[in-house]
C-alpha positions, 0 to 999 in steps of 0.5 A: 500500499502507498504510504500517501493513500489511506484509501479514500479518494482525494481531489486537489485542483491546481492553477498554475501561474495564478493562484492555488485552489483546493483547500488552502486559506485563500479568500478572494484575492484573485476573485474578479472585482464583480464576485467579491461580495460572494465570499463569505456572503448570506447566500449559499448554494443555489442562491450563489448560482442564480446570482452568478448566473444574473451576473452573466457567468455560465456553470460548466460543471462541479467537482465534489471532494468530500463536504465540499464543492468546487464550482467552475464557471465561464463568462467570455474567455474568463474562468473561476472556480467558486470553491463551496464549504460544508454549509454551501457557503462561498469559501473562495473564488480563484481564477482557473485555467480556461481549459478548466471551464471548457465543456 
């Protein structure tokens, strides 16, 4: 058995060059200005989705990692990853690679 694997699946999302995403303590340093108000806000889950759509973003996919969710959104050539914690509040928003938001 590999010493790095305890049998549970783990997911790590990385974005090279700008920001690392996947459980760090980042808050909103790389988030677009028009999305920073969603971080740590009152909206949860589907309410955040509705607000993202209202602001012109299109949801591409969701990745679930244990109790956390990474939601990928696209607007033109821009890609962001919205990190939801267990109560489905926005923990962080980080820029993602354009290829991360490809359909």
